[in-house]
Residue frames as qw, qx, qy, qz and C-alpha x, y, z in Angstrom:
[[0.353, 0.042, 0.750, 0.558, 13.97, 14.27, 36.72],
 [0.358, 0.412, -0.039, -0.837, 12.20, 16.37, 34.09],
 [0.568, 0.245, 0.786, -0.006, 9.63, 14.08, 32.43],
 [0.478, 0.793, 0.093, -0.366, 9.03, 16.57, 29.62],
 [0.079, 0.684, -0.642, -0.337, 12.33, 15.48, 28.13],
 [0.376, -0.030, 0.925, 0.053, 11.23, 11.86, 27.77],
 [0.317, 0.013, -0.575, -0.754, 9.36, 11.15, 24.52],
 [0.658, 0.029, 0.396, -0.640, 5.71, 10.23, 25.01],
 [0.151, -0.113, 0.952, 0.242, 5.41, 6.58, 24.01],
 [0.366, 0.528, 0.734, -0.221, 1.69, 7.05, 23.50],
 [0.187, 0.555, -0.220, -0.780, 2.24, 9.56, 20.64],
 [0.679, 0.407, 0.610, 0.013, 0.29, 8.62, 17.56],
 [0.594, 0.518, 0.390, 0.476, 2.06, 9.53, 14.34],
 [0.283, 0.557, 0.116, 0.772, 1.75, 13.29, 13.96],
 [0.465, -0.847, -0.245, -0.076, 0.79, 14.31, 17.49],
 [0.460, 0.411, -0.364, 0.698, 3.24, 16.61, 19.19],
 [0.506, -0.617, -0.541, 0.264, 3.08, 16.97, 22.99],
 [0.355, -0.364, -0.092, 0.856, 4.86, 20.35, 22.74],
 [0.327, 0.807, 0.409, -0.275, 2.22, 21.80, 20.36],
 [0.177, -0.480, 0.460, 0.726, 4.80, 22.54, 17.71],
 [0.699, 0.573, 0.014, -0.428, 3.60, 22.93, 14.14],
 [0.457, -0.283, 0.776, 0.331, 4.84, 20.04, 12.13],
 [0.349, 0.290, -0.553, -0.699, 4.49, 19.20, 8.50],
 [0.804, 0.108, 0.381, -0.444, 1.44, 17.05, 7.81],
 [0.023, -0.324, 0.877, 0.354, 2.39, 13.81, 6.10],
 [0.672, 0.002, -0.473, -0.570, 0.18, 11.49, 4.07],
 [0.807, -0.334, 0.340, -0.348, -1.36, 8.61, 6.04],
 [0.131, -0.411, 0.892, 0.132, 0.60, 5.37, 6.15],
 [0.531, 0.019, -0.743, -0.407, -0.59, 2.18, 4.49],
 [0.251, -0.166, -0.872, 0.385, -1.18, 0.83, 8.00],
 [0.209, 0.286, 0.390, -0.850, -3.56, 3.68, 8.82],
 [0.507, 0.172, -0.425, -0.729, -5.43, 3.14, 5.52],
 [0.485, -0.047, -0.865, -0.120, -5.81, -0.58, 6.26],
 [0.097, -0.192, -0.752, 0.623, -6.85, 0.08, 9.87],
 [0.373, 0.215, 0.110, -0.896, -9.64, 2.43, 8.73],
 [0.592, 0.079, -0.615, -0.515, -10.95, -0.22, 6.32],
 [0.378, -0.092, -0.895, 0.220, -10.86, -2.84, 9.11],
 [0.120, 0.186, 0.525, -0.822, -12.79, -0.51, 11.40],
 [0.539, 0.214, -0.130, -0.804, -15.51, -0.13, 8.74],
 [0.519, 0.064, -0.820, -0.234, -15.53, -3.86, 7.98],
 [0.184, -0.137, -0.851, 0.472, -16.38, -4.41, 11.65],
 [0.226, 0.430, 0.455, -0.746, -19.40, -2.08, 11.37],
 [0.133, 0.210, 0.751, 0.611, -21.32, -3.07, 8.19],
 [0.003, 0.743, 0.654, -0.140, -24.56, -1.58, 9.61],
 [0.138, -0.687, -0.009, 0.713, -22.92, 1.87, 9.12],
 [0.112, 0.489, -0.490, -0.713, -22.57, 1.47, 5.34],
 [0.282, 0.130, 0.930, 0.198, -24.37, -1.65, 4.08],
 [0.339, 0.707, 0.536, -0.314, -27.55, 0.37, 3.32],
 [0.144, 0.767, -0.261, -0.568, -25.49, 2.31, 0.74],
 [0.371, -0.113, 0.840, 0.379, -24.81, -0.80, -1.40],
 [0.593, 0.567, 0.075, -0.567, -26.32, -0.27, -4.88],
 [0.621, 0.009, 0.723, 0.302, -26.31, -2.74, -7.77],
 [0.467, 0.718, -0.129, -0.500, -25.88, -1.69, -11.40],
 [0.891, 0.120, 0.411, 0.154, -25.31, -4.40, -14.01],
 [0.592, 0.773, 0.048, 0.222, -23.68, -1.94, -16.43],
 [0.386, 0.620, -0.374, 0.571, -20.91, -0.49, -14.29],
 [0.481, -0.194, -0.638, 0.569, -19.42, -0.30, -10.79],
 [0.271, -0.863, -0.239, -0.354, -21.18, 1.86, -8.25],
 [0.506, 0.105, -0.430, 0.740, -18.79, 3.92, -6.12],
 [0.376, -0.841, -0.283, -0.267, -20.01, 5.63, -2.97],
 [0.276, 0.472, -0.490, 0.679, -17.84, 7.84, -0.78],
 [0.645, -0.560, -0.511, 0.094, -18.06, 6.98, 2.93],
 [0.277, -0.935, 0.148, -0.167, -17.06, 9.02, 5.92],
 [0.786, 0.213, -0.357, 0.457, -13.32, 8.76, 6.18],
 [0.502, -0.630, -0.199, 0.559, -11.09, 11.15, 8.10],
 [0.069, 0.911, -0.085, -0.397, -9.59, 14.56, 7.38],
 [0.025, 0.675, -0.634, -0.377, -6.71, 12.93, 5.51],
 [0.217, -0.048, 0.958, 0.184, -8.22, 9.64, 4.28],
 [0.608, 0.145, -0.236, -0.744, -10.90, 9.07, 1.63],
 [0.362, -0.003, 0.917, -0.166, -12.96, 5.91, 2.09],
 [0.512, 0.230, -0.389, -0.730, -14.94, 4.37, -0.80],
 [0.639, 0.105, 0.731, -0.216, -17.44, 1.55, -1.15],
 [0.324, 0.393, -0.582, -0.634, -17.45, -0.06, -4.59],
 [0.755, 0.172, 0.573, -0.269, -19.97, -2.60, -5.93],
 [0.032, 0.417, -0.730, -0.541, -18.61, -4.48, -8.98],
 [0.833, 0.234, 0.077, -0.495, -21.04, -6.14, -11.39],
 [0.829, -0.058, 0.535, 0.152, -20.33, -9.69, -12.63],
 [0.728, 0.431, 0.350, 0.402, -17.87, -9.74, -15.54],
 [0.107, 0.993, -0.016, 0.044, -16.73, -6.13, -15.13],
 [0.785, -0.060, 0.028, 0.616, -13.08, -5.32, -15.79],
 [0.091, -0.903, 0.014, 0.419, -11.34, -1.97, -15.27],
 [0.613, 0.747, -0.193, 0.169, -8.95, -0.53, -17.85],
 [0.789, -0.035, -0.228, 0.570, -5.23, -0.92, -17.26],
 [0.080, -0.908, 0.003, -0.411, -4.15, 1.92, -14.93],
 [0.535, 0.027, -0.533, 0.655, -1.80, 3.03, -12.14],
 [0.365, -0.831, -0.416, 0.053, -2.34, 5.22, -9.10],
 [0.184, 0.755, -0.206, 0.595, -1.06, 8.68, -8.05],
 [0.437, -0.576, 0.480, -0.497, -1.44, 7.66, -4.40],
 [0.222, 0.165, -0.958, 0.073, -1.10, 4.31, -2.65],
 [0.679, -0.250, -0.041, -0.689, -4.59, 2.98, -2.13],
 [0.095, -0.115, 0.961, -0.234, -5.54, 0.00, 0.01],
 [0.654, -0.069, -0.325, -0.680, -8.59, -2.18, -0.77],
 [0.254, -0.101, 0.910, -0.312, -10.41, -5.00, 0.96],
 [0.413, -0.143, -0.720, -0.540, -12.87, -7.44, -0.55],
 [0.473, -0.137, 0.468, -0.734, -16.09, -7.63, 1.45],
 [0.735, 0.215, 0.591, -0.254, -18.04, -10.14, -0.68],
 [0.746, 0.643, 0.015, -0.172, -17.84, -11.84, -4.06],
 [0.826, -0.035, 0.273, 0.493, -14.79, -12.38, -6.24],
 [0.245, 0.955, -0.131, -0.107, -12.25, -9.87, -7.55],
 [0.872, -0.029, 0.178, 0.456, -8.94, -10.50, -9.29],
 [0.015, -0.912, 0.224, 0.344, -6.03, -8.15, -9.86],
 [0.844, 0.322, 0.140, 0.405, -3.78, -8.49, -12.89],
 [0.263, -0.879, 0.176, 0.356, -0.57, -6.51, -12.25],
 [0.770, 0.558, 0.030, 0.308, 1.82, -5.60, -15.06],
 [0.405, -0.827, 0.267, 0.286, 5.44, -4.85, -14.26],
 [0.301, 0.719, -0.581, -0.237, 8.74, -4.92, -16.17],
 [0.228, -0.291, 0.927, -0.060, 9.05, -8.54, -14.94],
 [0.173, -0.169, -0.891, -0.385, 5.75, -9.60, -16.54],
 [0.548, -0.360, -0.164, -0.737, 2.10, -10.03, -15.58],
 [0.103, -0.004, -0.905, 0.412, 0.82, -11.54, -12.33],
 [0.526, -0.397, -0.394, -0.641, -2.78, -12.50, -11.61],
 [0.175, -0.025, -0.812, 0.557, -3.87, -12.70, -7.96],
 [0.355, -0.640, -0.596, -0.331, -7.30, -12.97, -6.46],
 [0.173, -0.481, 0.368, -0.777, -8.26, -10.59, -3.67],
 [0.389, -0.213, -0.872, 0.207, -9.19, -12.40, -0.48],
 [0.414, -0.748, -0.339, -0.392, -12.13, -11.51, 1.71],
 [0.588, -0.808, -0.033, 0.008, -11.09, -9.54, 4.81],
 [0.754, -0.200, 0.155, 0.606, -7.47, -9.23, 3.62],
 [0.068, 0.892, -0.054, -0.443, -5.97, -5.82, 2.82],
 [0.742, 0.326, 0.324, 0.489, -4.45, -5.38, -0.64],
 [0.164, -0.765, 0.099, 0.615, -2.05, -2.50, -1.24],
 [0.686, 0.627, 0.280, 0.241, -1.85, -1.19, -4.76],
 [0.565, -0.253, 0.114, 0.777, 1.50, 0.38, -5.68],
 [0.192, 0.876, 0.100, -0.430, 1.61, 3.98, -6.82],
 [0.713, 0.682, 0.008, 0.164, 3.10, 5.05, -10.13],
 [0.738, 0.032, -0.080, 0.669, 6.83, 5.54, -10.60],
 [0.270, -0.662, -0.176, 0.676, 8.20, 8.88, -9.25],
 [0.155, -0.165, 0.431, 0.874, 8.87, 10.17, -12.76],
 [0.501, 0.459, 0.383, -0.625, 5.23, 9.57, -13.62],
 [0.267, 0.378, -0.658, -0.593, 6.14, 8.19, -17.04],
 [0.883, 0.071, 0.048, -0.462, 3.54, 5.75, -18.35],
 [0.900, 0.246, -0.359, 0.019, 4.76, 2.19, -18.15],
 [0.310, 0.491, -0.633, 0.512, 7.38, 2.87, -15.49],
 [0.462, -0.307, 0.520, -0.650, 5.05, 2.25, -12.55],
 [0.162, 0.072, 0.982, -0.067, 3.04, -0.80, -11.67],
 [0.488, 0.007, -0.321, -0.812, 0.05, -0.96, -13.94],
 [0.135, 0.101, 0.963, -0.211, -2.89, -3.11, -12.99],
 [0.485, -0.188, -0.379, -0.766, -6.48, -3.91, -13.67],
 [0.348, -0.014, 0.783, -0.516, -9.25, -5.36, -11.54],
 [0.476, -0.025, -0.644, -0.599, -11.85, -7.83, -12.75],
 [0.626, -0.094, 0.543, -0.551, -14.87, -9.53, -11.30],
 [0.247, 0.210, -0.872, -0.366, -14.69, -13.05, -12.81],
 [0.160, 0.164, 0.905, -0.358, -17.55, -14.40, -10.71],
 [0.093, -0.460, -0.754, -0.459, -21.26, -14.77, -11.46],
 [0.302, -0.806, -0.495, 0.121, -22.28, -12.44, -8.62],
 [0.060, 0.926, -0.083, 0.362, -21.55, -8.86, -7.58],
 [0.681, -0.062, -0.392, 0.615, -18.35, -8.10, -5.65],
 [0.254, -0.940, -0.129, -0.188, -18.12, -5.49, -2.90],
 [0.681, 0.094, -0.275, 0.672, -14.94, -3.71, -1.82],
 [0.269, -0.943, -0.104, 0.164, -13.87, -0.97, 0.53],
 [0.665, 0.415, -0.034, 0.620, -11.04, 1.33, -0.56],
 [0.356, -0.881, -0.088, 0.299, -8.97, 3.84, 1.41],
 [0.651, 0.376, 0.072, 0.655, -6.53, 6.35, -0.01],
 [0.299, -0.314, -0.212, 0.876, -4.87, 9.60, 1.04],
 [0.217, 0.834, 0.453, -0.227, -7.33, 12.50, 0.70],
 [0.468, 0.591, 0.186, 0.630, -6.74, 15.13, -1.94],
 [0.319, -0.940, -0.099, 0.071, -5.13, 18.17, -0.44],
 [0.177, 0.897, -0.393, 0.095, -1.82, 20.00, 0.00],
 [0.424, -0.550, 0.714, -0.084, -0.24, 17.09, 1.88],
 [0.893, 0.189, 0.383, -0.141, -1.45, 14.38, -0.49],
 [0.281, -0.400, 0.699, 0.522, 1.05, 12.73, -2.80],
 [0.670, 0.564, 0.421, -0.236, -0.89, 12.99, -6.07]]
């Protein structure tokens, strides 16, 4: 029996045991969340990069992968983003503090707190890209202390859905 004809069950996403060139696809939401979880398990690798600014969030790019950007964000108390949508599908995880998402859709507005150590997937804009057709949202830190989040999103590049 020729075992080369049997698919390799250990293949990971875009690996090809036959070394064929295949089209690179953006990372899945699961890969984005997994990378955040890996970094959450190793705070010694990034905690020294935490910076506090009472006037605005501090965003620091961390080492991601070739196709994933990873960001550390420190949110000051009372800060609120503007209403926006995303070109890609980012995933975020609350590390410390409080953060609330208000999502606006054709069905109305929904307010949900982010939970520590729980991945939150933010929907990307509608395919047509018309304002108001996608899922708009804003993030706010309603608490009296700083909030810290990790964010992962597809890297900018020819394969990225931007």
